[in-house]
N, C-alpha and C positions, 0 to 999 in steps of 0.2 A: 505493501498500498504506498500511496506516495500523496504528499497532501501542502498546500501553498495558500497563503493568505494574499488577498484582491483587496483592492478598494475602487468600488464603486465610482467613475467618476462623470459617466452622464447625468447631468441636467438634472433630468426629471428619474432618475435610478432607474432601478430594472424594473419599468412597467411592462405591460402585456408583449407588445413584438420583438423588445430582445430577447422577454423569456421564451417567446415562441420560438424564437433563432436558436438560443441557449439547447435548447430540449430536443430541436430537430440536428442537430449535430450533435448530442450527446446519444439519442438513442442509436446512431449509429456505429459506436462502438459494443466490445462487448462485455466490456467492467461493468463495476458496480460503478455508480457515478453521485456525492452525497453535497450538500452545502449545506455550511454550518455557518450562523448567525446569530449571537445573542443567546447563544445555549436553544438555542432550535434546530434540528438537523434536518435537511428535505431529501429526498430522491432529485438526485437530477434529470430525470427522466421523467420527471409529470412536473407538466406546470402548473397544478393546480401546486402543490410542493413548493415548490422555487418562487411562486407569487407570493406563498403566506409566510416568508419570510419578509417580506416588507421591505427593499434592498432600495434604500434612498440614498441621493447624492454624499456621498462618503461612506459611506459605510464599509466595511470591512467581512470582507465572507473569507470562507476556507474553502477550500476544494479539494476532497477528497474522491481521491481514483484508487482503483484494487484492480485488477486482472490484467487482462490481455491487450493492450495496447494502453494500458495506465498513459507512460510520457508521452505517445503521440496525443493523446485524448487529455491532458493536461496542457500541453501545448496551445492546442486548438481552443482547447473553454476554457482556456486562462484569459487567449486570448479577447475575447465577446464578450468577459467578465468587461474587462477596463478599455472597451470602445464608448468613444463618444456617439450616438446613436442619430438621425437626422426625422 
């Protein structure tokens, strides 16, 4: 298992559109993917789970990945967490 903490920089936070993009990408990987924020842990392959974390701008979130292709998943999904969406 690998884990890394990222800071949400999108001014509107991690709202519906970035969540959908993140979950769509996460479901392509065969590994387990979780997001942790404020002692809440959510399945990274669930839109409802990710939205339930309430990731606002400047929130720090830890991405935990375990399984096949975990390093590639961390690279791609971490980039999605730190992107500014128009």
